[in-house]
SERO-4910 file (N, C-alpha, C, O; in steps of 0.05 Angstrom, whole numbers):
BEGIN
 pado doro    nc1    nc2    nc3   cac1   cac2   cac3    cc1    cc2    cc3    oc1    oc2    oc3
  Met    A     17    -24      0      0      0      0     18     25      0     35     28     17
  Val    A     14     42    -19     30     66    -21     16     90     -8     -9     90     -6
  Thr    A     31    110     -1     21    134     11     18    155    -11     38    162    -24
  Gly    A     -6    166    -14    -11    187    -34     -8    215    -22     -2    218      1
  Val    A    -14    234    -39    -11    262    -31    -28    269     -7    -18    282     12
  Thr    A    -53    261     -7    -71    269     14    -61    260     42    -61    275     61
  Ser    A    -51    235     43    -41    225     69    -13    237     74     -7    242     97
  Phe    A      3    240     54     30    250     57     30    278     70     47    283     87
  Ile    A     12    295     61     13    323     71      0    324     99      0    346    111
  Ser    A    -10    302    109    -21    302    137      1    295    157     -3    298    181
  Phe    A     25    287    148     47    281    166     58    307    177     61    326    162
  Asp    A     65    307    202     75    331    215    100    342    202    103    366    198
  Asp    A    119    324    196    144    334    185    140    345    157    154    364    149
  Val    A    121    334    141    116    345    115    102    372    117    109    391    103
  Arg    A     82    374    134     69    400    138     88    421    147     88    444    138
  Ser    A    106    413    165    126    432    175    145    441    153    151    465    151
  Glu    A    153    423    136    171    429    114    157    449     95    170    468     86
  Ile    A    132    443     88    118    461     69    113    488     82    118    509     69
  Asp    A    102    488    106     94    514    119    118    532    124    116    556    124
  Ser    A    141    520    130    165    536    136    178    546    110    190    567    110
  Ser    A    176    530     89    188    538     64    170    557     47    180    577     37
  Tyr    A    145    550     45    126    565     29     99    567     43     81    552     38
  Pro    A     97    586     62     71    590     76     49    596     56     53    606     34
  Asn    A     25    590     64      2    592     47     -2    621     36     -6    639     51
  Pro    A      1    624      9     -2    651     -3    -30    655    -14    -36    676    -26
  Gly    A    -48    635    -12    -74    636    -24    -92    657    -12    -90    664     12
  Gln    A   -109    669    -28   -128    689    -20   -156    678    -19   -164    662    -36
  Asp    A   -172    686      1   -199    677      3   -216    690    -19   -208    710    -31
  Val    A   -239    678    -25   -256    689    -46   -266    717    -39   -269    723    -15
  Glu    A   -271    733    -58   -283    759    -54   -313    760    -58   -327    776    -47
  Ala    A   -322    741    -75   -351    740    -82   -367    729    -59   -357    712    -43
  Asp    A   -392    737    -56   -410    725    -37   -418    697    -46   -415    690    -69
  Leu    A   -427    682    -27   -438    655    -33   -461    658    -52   -481    672    -46
  Gln    A   -459    644    -75   -480    646    -95   -501    624    -93   -524    628    -98
  Ile    A   -491    600    -86   -509    576    -86   -505    561    -60   -483    551    -55
  Ser    A   -525    559    -44   -524    545    -19   -524    515    -23   -534    505    -43
  Asn    A   -513    501     -3   -513    472     -3   -540    463     10   -546    470     32
  Asn    A   -555    446     -5   -580    437      5   -577    414     26   -597    405     36
  Gly    A   -553    407     31   -548    387     52   -547    358     43   -547    340     60
  Tyr    A   -545    354     17   -544    327      7   -514    317      7   -496    332     12
  Ser    A   -511    292      0   -485    279      1   -463    296    -12   -465    304    -35
  His    A   -442    300      3   -419    315     -7   -406    301    -31   -398    313    -51
  Arg    A   -404    274    -28   -392    258    -50   -409    259    -75   -398    262    -97
  Leu    A   -435    257    -72   -453    258    -95   -450    285   -109   -447    286   -134
  Val    A   -452    307    -94   -450    333   -106   -422    338   -119   -421    348   -141
  Gly    A   -401    329   -105   -374    332   -116   -371    317   -142   -359    328   -161
  Asn    A   -380    292   -143   -378    277   -168   -394    289   -190   -386    288   -213
  Cys    A   -417    299   -183   -435    312   -203   -421    337   -215   -421    340   -239
  Val    A   -410    354   -198   -398    378   -208   -373    372   -224   -367    385   -244
  Glu    A   -358    351   -216   -334    344   -232   -342    334   -260   -329    341   -279
  Phe    A   -364    319   -261   -374    310   -287   -382    334   -305   -375    335   -328
  Leu    A   -396    354   -293   -404    378   -308   -380    394   -317   -379    404   -339
  Cys    A   -359    396   -300   -335    410   -307   -322    396   -331   -313    409   -350
  Arg    A   -320    369   -330   -307    354   -351   -322    359   -377   -309    364   -398
  Val    A   -348    357   -377   -364    360   -402   -360    389   -413   -356    392   -437
  Trp    A   -361    409   -396   -358    436   -405   -330    441   -416   -327    455   -436
  Leu    A   -309    430   -404   -282    433   -413   -278    419   -440   -263    428   -457
  Tyr    A   -291    396   -443   -290    382   -469   -300    401   -491   -290    401   -514
  Arg    A   -321    416   -485   -332    435   -505   -314    459   -509   -312    469   -532
  Gln    A   -301    468   -489   -286    493   -490   -258    490   -501   -247    508   -514
  Cys    A   -245    468   -495   -216    465   -501   -212    453   -529   -228    436   -538
  Asp    A   -190    461   -542   -184    452   -569   -173    424   -570   -179    409   -588
  Ser    A   -157    416   -550   -145    389   -550   -148    378   -521   -147    393   -502
  Ile    A   -151    352   -520   -157    339   -494   -139    315   -491   -136    299   -510
  Ile    A   -127    312   -468   -111    288   -461   -123    276   -436   -126    290   -415
  Arg    A   -128    250   -437   -136    235   -413   -114    215   -408   -115    193   -418
  Pro    A    -94    222   -392    -70    205   -389    -75    178   -376    -58    161   -378
  Asn    A    -98    174   -364   -103    149   -350   -130    137   -357   -137    116   -345
  His    A   -144    148   -376   -170    137   -384   -172    135   -414   -184    151   -427
  Pro    A   -158    114   -425   -157    112   -454   -183    102   -466   -200     91   -453
  Ala    A   -186    107   -492   -207     94   -508   -193     77   -529   -169     80   -533
  Tyr    A   -208     59   -541   -196     42   -561   -201     54   -588   -224     63   -594
  Thr    A   -181     55   -605   -183     70   -630   -201     56   -650   -206     67   -672
  Asp    A   -210     31   -644   -228     18   -663   -257     27   -659   -274     17   -673
  Gly    A   -261     44   -640   -288     55   -635   -304     39   -614   -327     46   -609
  Ser    A   -292     19   -602   -306      4   -582   -309     21   -557   -295     41   -553
  Glu    A   -327     13   -539   -333     29   -515   -309     31   -497   -292     14   -496
  Ile    A   -307     53   -483   -286     57   -463   -292     39   -439   -314     37   -431
  Leu    A   -271     26   -429   -274      7   -408   -257     15   -384   -235     26   -388
  Asp    A   -266      8   -360   -249     14   -337   -229     -9   -333   -230    -29   -347
  Arg    A   -211     -6   -314   -189    -25   -311   -199    -53   -305   -189    -72   -317
  Ala    A   -219    -55   -288   -229    -82   -281   -240    -96   -305   -236   -120   -309
  Glu    A   -253    -81   -323   -264    -93   -347   -242   -100   -366   -244   -121   -380
  Arg    A   -221    -84   -368   -200    -90   -386   -185   -115   -379   -176   -130   -396
  Trp    A   -184   -121   -352   -171   -145   -344   -185   -170   -354   -173   -191   -358
  Gly    A   -212   -168   -357   -227   -190   -366   -232   -192   -396   -249   -207   -405
  Arg    A   -217   -176   -411   -222   -175   -440   -195   -174   -455   -176   -160   -447
  Asp    A   -194   -189   -476   -169   -190   -492   -168   -164   -509   -184   -160   -527
  Thr    A   -148   -148   -503   -145   -122   -517   -119   -122   -533   -109   -100   -540
  Ser    A   -108   -145   -538    -82   -146   -552    -82   -134   -580    -62   -124   -589
  Asp    A   -105   -134   -593   -107   -124   -620   -116    -95   -621   -119    -83   -642
  Phe    A   -119    -82   -597   -128    -54   -596   -105    -35   -592    -85    -42   -581
  Gln    A   -109    -11   -602    -91     11   -596   -104     31   -578   -127     40   -583
  Tyr    A    -91     39   -557   -103     58   -538   -101     86   -550    -81     93   -563
  Gln    A   -121    102   -545   -120    130   -553   -124    147   -528   -143    144   -513
  Tyr    A   -105    166   -523   -106    183   -500   -111    212   -506   -117    228   -488
  Gly    A   -109    220   -531   -112    248   -538   -131    253   -561   -134    236   -579
  Trp    A   -144    276   -561   -163    284   -582   -158    313   -588   -153    330   -571
  Asn    A   -161    320   -614   -157    348   -622   -184    362   -627   -205    351   -620
  Ser    A   -183    385   -639   -207    402   -642   -228    390   -661   -251    399   -661
  Thr    A   -220    371   -677   -238    359   -696   -253    334   -685   -270    323   -699
  Glu    A   -246    326   -661   -259    302   -649   -261    306   -619   -247    322   -607
  Asn    A   -279    291   -608   -284    292   -579   -279    264   -567   -284    244   -579
  Pro    A   -269    264   -542   -265    238   -529   -292    225   -524   -312    239   -519
  Pro    A   -293    198   -524   -318    185   -518   -327    190   -489   -310    192   -472
  Val    A   -352    192   -485   -363    195   -458   -381    172   -452   -392    159   -470
  Arg    A   -385    167   -427   -405    147   -419   -420    156   -394   -409    172   -378
  Val    A   -444    148   -391   -460    155   -368   -470    129   -355   -485    114   -367
  Ser    A   -461    124   -331   -470    100   -316   -493    108   -298   -492    128   -284
  Val    A   -514     92   -298   -538     97   -282   -545     73   -265   -539     50   -273
  Phe    A   -557     78   -243   -565     57   -225   -588     41   -237   -607     52   -248
  Asp    A   -585     14   -237   -605     -3   -249   -613    -23   -228   -606    -47   -229
  Gly    A   -629    -14   -208   -635    -30   -185   -659    -48   -188   -664    -58   -210
  Phe    A   -673    -51   -167   -696    -69   -166   -722    -54   -159   -720    -33   -145
  Val    A   -745    -64   -168   -770    -52   -161   -789    -73   -151   -785    -97   -155
  Trp    A   -810    -65   -137   -830    -83   -127   -845    -96   -151   -847    -83   -173
  Glu    A   -855   -121   -147   -870   -133   -169   -895   -117   -176   -902   -114   -199
  Asp    A   -907   -105   -156   -930    -88   -161   -921    -59   -160   -919    -47   -139
  Glu    A   -914    -48   -184   -903    -22   -185   -923      0   -180   -915     23   -174
  Asn    A   -948     -6   -182   -969     15   -179   -976     20   -150   -989     41   -145
  Asn    A   -968      3   -132   -976      6   -104   -951     14    -88   -939     -3    -75
  Arg    A   -943     39    -90   -919     48    -77   -925     59    -49   -947     70    -44
  Ala    A   -906     56    -31   -910     65     -4   -908     96     -3   -893    108    -18
  Ser    A   -924    108     15   -924    137     18   -913    145     45   -908    169     50
  Asn    A   -908    126     63   -895    132     89   -880    107     98   -882     85     86
  Arg    A   -865    110    120   -848     88    129   -864     64    138   -856     42    134
  Glu    A   -887     68    151   -904     46    160   -913     29    136   -911      4    138
  Glu    A   -922     41    115   -930     26     92   -907     12     79   -909    -10     69
  Trp    A   -884     26     79   -860     14     67   -851    -11     82   -845    -31     69
  Glu    A   -852    -10    108   -844    -34    124   -864    -56    120   -856    -80    120
  Glu    A   -890    -49    117   -910    -70    112   -905    -83     85   -907   -108     83
  Gln    A   -899    -68     65   -893    -79     39   -867    -96     40   -866   -117     28
  Leu    A   -848    -87     56   -823   -102     58   -828   -130     70   -816   -150     62
  Glu    A   -848   -132     89   -854   -157    101   -871   -175     83   -867   -199     82
  Asn    A   -890   -163     69   -909   -178     53   -900   -184     25   -910   -202     12
  Arg    A   -881   -168     15   -873   -171    -13   -842   -175    -15   -827   -158    -23
  Ala    A   -835   -199     -6   -806   -204     -5   -794   -210    -31   -769   -211    -34
  Asp    A   -810   -216    -51   -800   -223    -78   -795   -198    -94   -812   -180    -95
  Trp    A   -772   -197   -107   -764   -174   -123   -764   -182   -153   -757   -205   -159
  Arg    A   -770   -164   -169   -768   -169   -198   -745   -151   -208   -747   -126   -207
  Pro    A   -724   -163   -219   -702   -146   -229   -710   -132   -254   -726   -141   -270
  Arg    A   -698   -109   -258   -701    -95   -284   -686   -110   -305   -671   -129   -299
  Pro    A   -688   -102   -331   -677   -118   -353   -648   -127   -349   -640   -149   -356
  Ser    A   -631   -109   -339   -603   -115   -335   -599   -130   -309   -610   -121   -288
  Pro    A   -582   -151   -308   -577   -164   -283   -557   -149   -266   -552   -156   -243
  Leu    A   -545   -128   -277   -525   -112   -262   -538    -90   -246   -560    -81   -252
  Thr    A   -524    -81   -225   -533    -59   -209   -531    -33   -225   -548    -15   -222
  Trp    A   -510    -31   -241   -506     -6   -257   -504    -14   -286   -496    -36   -294
  Arg    A   -512      5   -303   -511      0   -332   -504     26   -346   -507     48   -334
  Tyr    A   -495     25   -371   -489     48   -387   -515     57   -400   -530     40   -410
  Asp    A   -520     83   -400   -545     94   -412   -537    107   -438   -525    129   -438
  Glu    A   -545     95   -460   -537    105   -486   -552    131   -493   -541    148   -506
  Glu    A   -577    133   -484   -593    157   -489   -580    182   -476   -577    203   -489
  Leu    A   -572    179   -451   -560    201   -437   -532    207   -448   -524    230   -450
  Arg    A   -518    186   -457   -492    191   -469   -495    208   -494   -479    226   -499
  Thr    A   -516    202   -510   -521    218   -534   -527    247   -527   -518    265   -541
  Val    A   -542    251   -506   -549    278   -497   -523    293   -490   -520    316   -498
  Val    A   -505    281   -476   -480    294   -468   -463    300   -492   -452    322   -494
  Glu    A   -461    281   -510   -444    286   -534   -455    308   -551   -440    323   -563
  Gln    A   -482    309   -553   -494    331   -568   -489    358   -555   -486    378   -569
  Phe    A   -489    358   -529   -483    383   -515   -455    392   -521   -450    416   -526
  Ile    A   -436    374   -521   -408    381   -526   -406    393   -554   -390    411   -558
  Glu    A   -422    384   -573   -421    394   -600   -436    420   -603   -427    438   -617
  Thr    A   -459    423   -590   -477    445   -595   -481    465   -572   -488    488   -577
  Gly    A   -475    456   -548   -480    473   -524   -509    473   -516   -517    490   -500
  Met    A   -526    456   -528   -555    456   -522   -562    433   -503   -548    413   -501
  Asn    A   -585    437   -490   -597    417   -472   -581    414   -446   -572    393   -439
  Thr    A   -577    437   -432   -563    436   -406   -579    420   -386   -567    407   -368
  Glu    A   -605    420   -388   -622    405   -369   -616    375   -371   -614    361   -351
  Gly    A   -613    365   -396   -606    337   -400   -579    330   -389   -575    308   -379
  Val    A   -559    348   -392   -532    343   -382   -533    342   -352   -519    325   -340
  Val    A   -548    360   -339   -550    359   -310   -562    333   -300   -553    321   -281
  Lys    A   -582    323   -314   -594    298   -307   -574    275   -310   -571    258   -292
  Ala    A   -559    275   -332   -538    255   -336   -517    256   -314   -508    236   -304
  Ala    A   -508    280   -307   -488    284   -287   -497    273   -260   -482    260   -246
  Leu    A   -522    279   -253   -533    270   -227   -535    240   -226   -527    228   -205
  Leu    A   -545    227   -247   -547    198   -247   -520    185   -248   -515    165   -234
  Asn    A   -502    196   -263   -475    185   -265   -460    187   -238   -443    171   -232
  Ala    A   -467    208   -223   -454    212   -197   -463    193   -175   -451    190   -154
  Gly    A   -485    178   -181   -494    159   -162   -523    162   -152   -532    146   -136
  Trp    A   -537    183   -162   -565    186   -153   -582    163   -162   -581    155   -185
  Gln    A   -598    153   -144   -616    131   -150   -645    142   -152   -657    149   -132
  Pro    A   -655    144   -177   -681    157   -181   -704    142   -169   -702    118   -162
  Asp    A   -726    156   -167   -750    146   -154   -760    120   -166   -769    102   -152
  Glu    A   -758    118   -193   -770     95   -206   -755     69   -202   -765     48   -209
  Val    A   -730     70   -192   -716     45   -187   -711     39   -158   -697     20   -151
  Val    A   -722     56   -140   -718     52   -111   -745     54    -98   -759     74   -102
  Thr    A   -753     34    -82   -777     36    -66   -770     48    -39   -755     37    -24
  Ser    A   -782     71    -33   -776     85     -8   -800    101      1   -816    110    -16
  Trp    A   -802    105     27   -823    122     37   -816    152     35   -833    169     40
  Val    A   -791    158     28   -783    186     25   -791    196     -2   -791    181    -22
  Asp    A   -798    221     -4   -806    234    -29   -781    240    -45   -771    263    -45
  Arg    A   -770    220    -59   -745    222    -73   -748    240    -97   -728    253   -106
  Ala    A   -772    241   -109   -776    259   -132   -771    288   -125   -759    303   -140
  Ala    A   -781    296   -101   -777    324    -92   -748    329    -87   -738    351    -93
  Ile    A   -734    310    -75   -705    313    -70   -690    316    -96   -672    332    -98
  Glu    A   -698    300   -115   -684    301   -141   -688    328   -155   -669    338   -167
  Asp    A   -712    339   -152   -717    365   -164   -699    386   -151   -688    403   -165
  Glu    A   -696    385   -125   -678    404   -111   -649    401   -120   -635    420   -125
  Leu    A   -641    376   -122   -613    370   -131   -609    380   -159   -588    392   -165
  Arg    A   -628    376   -177   -624    385   -205   -623    415   -206   -607    426   -221
  Asp    A   -639    429   -190   -638    458   -190   -611    468   -180   -599    486   -191
  Glu    A   -601    455   -159   -575    462   -148   -553    458   -168   -535    475   -172
  Met    A   -553    434   -181   -532    428   -201   -534    446   -225   -514    454   -237
  Ala    A   -558    453   -233   -562    471   -256   -550    498   -250   -538    511   -268
  Ser    A   -554    508   -226   -543    534   -218   -512    533   -218   -499    552   -227
  Leu    A   -501    511   -207   -472    508   -207   -461    507   -235   -439    518   -241
  Phe    A   -475    493   -252   -467    491   -280   -468    518   -294   -450    524   -311
  Gln    A   -488    534   -288   -490    560   -300   -467    578   -292   -455    592   -308
  Leu    A   -460    577   -266   -436    593   -257   -411    584   -270   -394    600   -278
  Leu    A   -408    558   -273   -384    547   -286   -381    557   -315   -359    564   -324
  Arg    A   -403    558   -329   -402    565   -358   -396    595   -362   -391    603   -384
  Glu    A   -397    610   -340   -391    639   -342   -361    644   -336   -352    667   -338
  Gln    A   -346    623   -330   -318    627   -322   -299    629   -346   -300    612   -364
  Ala    A   -283    650   -347   -264    654   -369   -242    633   -369   -232    626   -390
  Trp    A   -234    623   -346   -211    604   -344   -217    578   -358   -198    563   -363
  Thr    A   -242    572   -363   -249    546   -375   -244    547   -405   -245    526   -418
  Asp    A   -240    570   -417   -236    573   -445   -206    570   -452   -192    590   -454
  Gly    A   -197    545   -455   -169    540   -459   -163    526   -485   -181    518   -500
  Glu    A   -138    523   -491   -129    508   -515   -125    479   -509   -134    461   -524
  His    A   -112    473   -486   -104    445   -481   -115    437   -453   -111    452   -433
  Leu    A   -128    414   -452   -139    404   -427   -125    377   -421   -123    360   -438
  Met    A   -117    374   -396   -108    348   -386   -127    341   -363   -128    355   -343
  Glu    A   -140    318   -366   -161    310   -348   -150    290   -327   -137    270   -335
  Asn    A   -156    295   -302   -148    277   -280   -118    268   -282   -113    244   -284
  Pro    A   -100    287   -282    -72    280   -284    -62    265   -260    -69    271   -237
  Arg    A    -46    244   -265    -34    229   -243     -4    232   -244     10    217   -230
  Phe    A      6    251   -259     33    260   -257     54    238   -262     75    237   -249
  Gly    A     48    220   -280     66    198   -286     62    173   -270     74    152   -276
  Met    A     46    174   -250     40    151   -232     66    139   -222     71    115   -225
  His    A     82    155   -210    107    145   -197    100    135   -169    104    149   -149
  Gln    A     90    110   -168     80     99   -143    101     98   -122     94    100    -98
  His    A    126     93   -129    147     90   -109    160    116   -102    180    116    -87
  Ile    A    149    138   -112    158    164   -102    134    176    -87    133    175    -62
  Leu    A    114    187   -102     91    198    -89     68    199   -109     68    216   -127
  Pro    A     48    181   -107     25    182   -125      5    204   -117      2    211    -94
  Gly    A     -9    214   -137    -30    234   -132    -47    237   -157    -39    228   -179
  Glu    A    -70    249   -154    -88    253   -177   -101    280   -174   -115    285   -154
  Gly    A    -97    298   -194   -110    324   -194   -136    324   -209   -144    303   -220
  Asp    A   -149    347   -211   -174    349   -226   -168    355   -255   -174    339   -273
  Phe    A   -157    379   -260   -152    387   -288   -128    405   -290   -120    419   -272
  Ile    A   -115    403   -313    -95    423   -321   -104    435   -347   -108    421   -367
  Ile    A   -109    462   -347   -118    476   -371    -95    495   -379    -89    514   -365
  Asp    A    -82    489   -401    -59    504   -410    -37    504   -388    -26    482   -382
  Asn    A    -31    527   -376    -11    527   -355    -23    529   -327     -9    535   -308
  Leu    A    -49    524   -324    -63    526   -299    -71    498   -288    -85    483   -302
  Leu    A    -63    492   -264    -72    468   -250    -93    476   -231    -89    493   -213
  Val    A   -118    465   -234   -140    474   -218   -154    451   -204   -157    429   -216
  Asp    A   -162    456   -180   -176    436   -164   -204    448   -158   -207    472   -153
  Ile    A   -225    431   -159   -252    441   -157   -262    435   -128   -259    413   -118
  Lys    A   -273    455   -115   -284    452    -88   -313    461    -88   -321    481   -100
  Thr    A   -330    445    -75   -359    451    -74   -368    460    -46   -392    461    -40
  Thr    A   -349    466    -29   -355    475     -2   -368    503     -2   -363    518    -21
  Glu    A   -384    509     18   -395    535     21   -375    556     31   -377    580     26
  Lys    A   -354    546     44   -333    564     54   -315    573     31   -306    556     15
  Gly    A   -309    598     31   -292    609     10   -264    614     19   -251    633     10
  Thr    A   -255    597     37   -228    601     49   -207    584     34   -211    560     31
  Phe    A   -186    597     26   -164    584     14   -146    574     37   -128    587     46
  Thr    A   -152    549     46   -140    539     70   -111    530     66   -103    525     43
  Pro    A    -96    528     87    -68    517     85    -69    489     73    -50    481     59
  Ala    A    -89    473     80    -91    446     69    -94    446     39    -82    430     25
  Tyr    A   -110    465     28   -113    467     -1    -86    474    -13    -78    463    -34
  Trp    A    -72    493     -1    -46    502    -12    -26    479    -12    -12    476    -32
  Arg    A    -24    464     10     -5    442     11    -11    422    -11      8    412    -24
  Gln    A    -36    416    -16    -44    397    -37    -35    408    -64    -24    393    -80
  Leu    A    -41    433    -70    -34    445    -96     -4    446   -100      6    441   -121
  Leu    A     10    453    -79     39    455    -81     51    428    -87     70    425   -103
  Leu    A     41    407    -74     51    380    -79     44    371   -107     60    357   -120
  Tyr    A     20    378   -117     13    372   -145     33    386   -164     42    374   -184
  Tyr    A     40    411   -158     59    425   -175     86    411   -174     98    408   -195
  Val    A     95    402   -151    120    387   -149    119    361   -165    138    354   -179
  Leu    A     96    348   -165     93    323   -180     94    328   -210    105    312   -225
  Val    A     82    350   -219     85    357   -248    114    362   -254    124    352   -275
  Asp    A    128    376   -237    157    381   -241    173    356   -242    191    353   -258
  Ile    A    166    337   -224    180    311   -223    176    296   -250    194    285   -261
  Gln    A    151    296   -259    145    282   -284    161    294   -307    172    279   -324
  Arg    A    163    320   -308    177    333   -330    207    327   -328    221    323   -348
  Glu    A    218    326   -304    247    320   -300    253    291   -308    272    285   -322
  Leu    A    236    272   -298    241    244   -303    235    236   -332    246    217   -342
  Tyr    A    219    252   -345    212    246   -373    237    247   -391    239    233   -411
  Glu    A    256    264   -382    281    268   -398    302    247   -392    323    247   -405
  Val    A    297    230   -372    318    210   -364    318    188   -384    298    176   -390
  Glu    A    341    182   -395    344    162   -416    341    134   -403    352    128   -382
  Gly    A    325    117   -417    321     90   -408    304     87   -383    306     67   -369
  Arg    A    287    107   -377    270    106   -353    251     82   -355    240     77   -376
  Thr    A    248     68   -333    230     45   -332    209     47   -311    194     28   -305
  Tyr    A    207     71   -298    188     74   -276    165     92   -285    167    105   -306
  Gly    A    144     93   -269    121    108   -277    102     91   -292    109     78   -312
  Lys    A     77     89   -284     57     70   -295     34     84   -310     14     72   -315
  Glu    A     38    110   -316     16    124   -330     15    114   -359     35    110   -372
  Gly    A    -10    110   -368    -13    100   -395     -3    118   -417     10    109   -436
  Trp    A     -9    144   -415     -1    163   -435     29    169   -431     38    176   -409
  Asp    A     44    167   -452     73    170   -451     81    197   -463     92    197   -485
  Gly    A     75    218   -450     81    245   -459     92    262   -437     90    254   -413
  Lys    A    102    285   -443    113    303   -423     91    323   -415     77    334   -432
  Tyr    A     88    327   -389     68    344   -378     74    374   -386     97    381   -389
  Pro    A     53    390   -387     58    419   -393     71    432   -369     69    423   -346
  Glu    A     84    454   -374     97    470   -353     75    486   -339     64    504   -352
  Val    A     70    481   -314     49    495   -299     61    520   -287     82    519   -274
  Ser    A     48    542   -290     57    567   -278     38    578   -258     45    596   -242
  Arg    A     13    568   -257     -7    576   -238    -21    552   -227    -26    533   -241
  Val    A    -28    553   -201    -45    533   -189    -68    548   -175    -65    571   -167
  Gly    A    -91    535   -174   -114    549   -163   -136    531   -153   -137    507   -160
  Ile    A   -154    543   -138   -179    530   -129   -203    544   -142   -205    569   -140
  Tyr    A   -220    529   -155   -245    540   -164   -266    534   -143   -274    511   -138
  Phe    A   -276    555   -130   -297    553   -110   -324    554   -125   -334    575   -132
  Ala    A   -335    530   -129   -358    527   -147   -383    542   -137   -399    551   -153
  Arg    A   -386    544   -111   -411    556   -101   -408    587   -100   -428    601    -95
  His    A   -384    597   -104   -380    626   -106   -376    635   -135   -377    659   -141
  Gly    A   -370    615   -152   -365    622   -180   -339    638   -183   -338    657   -198
  Glu    A   -318    631   -167   -294    646   -167   -269    628   -166   -268    609   -151
  Leu    A   -250    634   -183   -224    620   -183   -203    637   -169   -199    660   -175
  Gln    A   -190    625   -149   -168    638   -136   -142    624   -143   -140    599   -139
  Thr    A   -122    638   -153    -97    625   -162    -73    636   -148    -74    657   -135
  Val    A    -51    621   -150    -25    629   -140     -6    627   -164     -4    607   -178
  Asp    A      9    649   -169     28    650   -190     54    637   -180     68    648   -164
  Met    A     60    613   -190     83    598   -181    110    610   -190    130    607   -177
  Asp    A    109    622   -214    134    634   -224    144    657   -205    168    660   -202
  Asp    A    125    671   -194    133    693   -175    141    683   -148    157    695   -134
  Leu    A    130    659   -140    134    649   -113    159    633   -111    174    635    -92
  Leu    A    165    616   -131    187    597   -129    211    607   -144    210    614   -167
  Thr    A    234    608   -130    259    617   -142    281    596   -138    280    580   -119
  Ser    A    299    596   -157    322    577   -155    344    590   -139    347    614   -139
  Pro    A    360    574   -124    359    545   -122    342    535    -98    341    511    -93
  Glu    A    329    554    -84    313    546    -60    292    526    -67    287    507    -52
  Tyr    A    278    530    -89    256    512    -96    267    484   -102    256    464    -92
  Glu    A    289    481   -117    301    455   -123    309    440    -97    305    416    -95
  Arg    A    319    455    -78    326    442    -52    301    433    -38    300    411    -27
  Phe    A    280    449    -38    255    441    -26    244    416    -40    236    397    -27
  Arg    A    244    417    -67    234    393    -82    250    368    -75    239    347    -72
  Ala    A    277    371    -72    294    348    -65    286    337    -37    286    313    -33
  Arg    A    280    355    -18    272    346      8    246    331      7    242    310     21
  Ile    A    227    341     -8    201    328    -11    204    300    -24    193    281    -14
  Val    A    220    299    -45    225    273    -58    238    254    -39    231    230    -38
  Asp    A    257    264    -24    271    247     -5    252    235     16    253    211     22
  Met    A    235    252     27    215    242     47    195    223     34    187    204     47
  Ala    A    187    229      9    168    212     -4    180    184    -10    166    164     -7
  Ile    A    205    184    -19    218    158    -24    220    142      2    216    118      2
  Glu    A    227    155     23    228    142     49    201    130     57    200    108     69
  Glu    A    180    144     51    153    134     58    144    111     39    132     92     49
  Asn    A    150    113     13    140     94     -6    162     76    -18    159     64    -39
  Arg    A    184     74     -4    206     58    -13    199     29    -19    185     16     -3
  His    A    208     19    -42    203     -8    -50    229    -23    -53    248    -13    -66
  Ala    A    232    -46    -40    257    -60    -38    268    -68    -66    293    -70    -69
  Gln    A    251    -72    -85    260    -81   -112    262    -58   -132    265    -63   -156
  His    A    259    -34   -122    260    -11   -141    287      3   -139    296     11   -117
  Asp    A    299      7   -161    325     21   -163    320     51   -165    310     61   -185
  Tyr    A    328     66   -144    323     95   -143    347    111   -153    346    135   -151
  Ser    A    368     98   -163    392    113   -170    387    134   -191    398    156   -188
  Ala    A    372    128   -212    367    147   -233    350    170   -222    354    194   -229
  Ile    A    330    163   -206    313    184   -194    329    203   -177    326    227   -179
  Arg    A    345    191   -159    361    208   -142    382    224   -157    389    247   -150
  Gly    A    392    212   -179    412    226   -195    401    252   -207    416    270   -213
  Val    A    375    253   -211    362    277   -223    350    295   -202    352    319   -204
  Leu    A    338    283   -181    320    299   -164    332    305   -136    323    324   -123
  Thr    A    352    290   -127    362    296   -100    392    300    -99    402    319    -87
  Glu    A    408    283   -112    437    284   -109    449    310   -118    470    318   -107
  Pro    A    439    323   -139    451    349   -147    447    372   -128    459    393   -131
  Tyr    A    431    368   -107    424    390    -90    433    385    -61    432    362    -51
  Asp    A    442    406    -48    451    404    -21    428    409     -2    418    432      0
  Tyr    A    419    388     11    396    392     29    401    374     54    415    355     53
  Glu    A    388    382     76    395    370    102    388    340    104    403    325    117
  Arg    A    367    332     92    357    305     98    366    284     78    356    261     78
  Gln    A    385    290     61    394    271     42    407    247     56    422    251     75
  Arg    A    401    223     47    412    199     59    433    187     41    431    187     17
  Ser    A    454    176     54    476    164     38    472    134     35    486    122     18
  Leu    A    454    121     50    451     92     47    435     86     22    420    102     12
  Ser    A    439     62     12    425     53    -12    395     50     -6    387     43     16
  Asp    A    379     58    -26    350     56    -22    338     30    -33    313     28    -34
  Phe    A    354     12    -40    344    -13    -50    362    -37    -42    356    -60    -50
***
């Protein structure tokens, strides 16, 4: 089990290193809260907003790279890792990038649960629901035997939006279902789920409207869910998006505070981009498990998009980080990360030759790391 960025920055020595070297320069939002949280699942809302961001950026950006979510160039459906393990893909070529003349394939997964045999006699309160539970123990599955299925109709809606910008209501519906919402027609419950769904759709539609007003989304190059080379034996992490030279993380909290925790996360993402770019130039490199084999863009700004305020707050890294202090800081972070994620069968000599040994820093170790 490896330690990722989120856990790594929770360690006292890592926090101390970051805070003493580069204290939080982030600014809180200036705008008032635009859209309140209705109190529903944070994970559901977060996944929904991320889906909406992805779809909007597909429409806005000229080229798109998904370094860890390939499609097959023969036109077959995109599959996740578990599915790929169960399918012979030896004759397929992976595609990780798309230009302005084409769009990456999208999919919408929806809950495909079970319903009562008598669909017309639904419970209106908990007492009736418990009575039905006792008296109607037999379930009739919907057509698919799976709990989740791909919805081709909603996929078409999303793809048409990417092309035309029309039918935002359909895209919001697709985002909500893809995020995990279980609609009223597939769940028997005494709760008025239809009313809850209406509130959620209104909330997501408002967040989507604010997003579409943002100038920062209009970019040339998009990198979706970067994993920075997937150097598992150094420090793994996964960001939201890189648009041109901006690395941005999406937050759906009501608080507009650019917290020290946000800054530490962004700074470590920046370091991971830098590490990927440095190691990309190493001849004969055999580490890093990211599917896309390209060099990451040079990031000059990192930021938080506060979705409920409709405001992006950024930090200019070129102004903040200067040589050689930054390289020494990066070397210390890499050294601590290797110590945390050290693998006995991994040769770190090339990594250290580029990232730690050229720099004079206090915590460098002279013992072999393998």
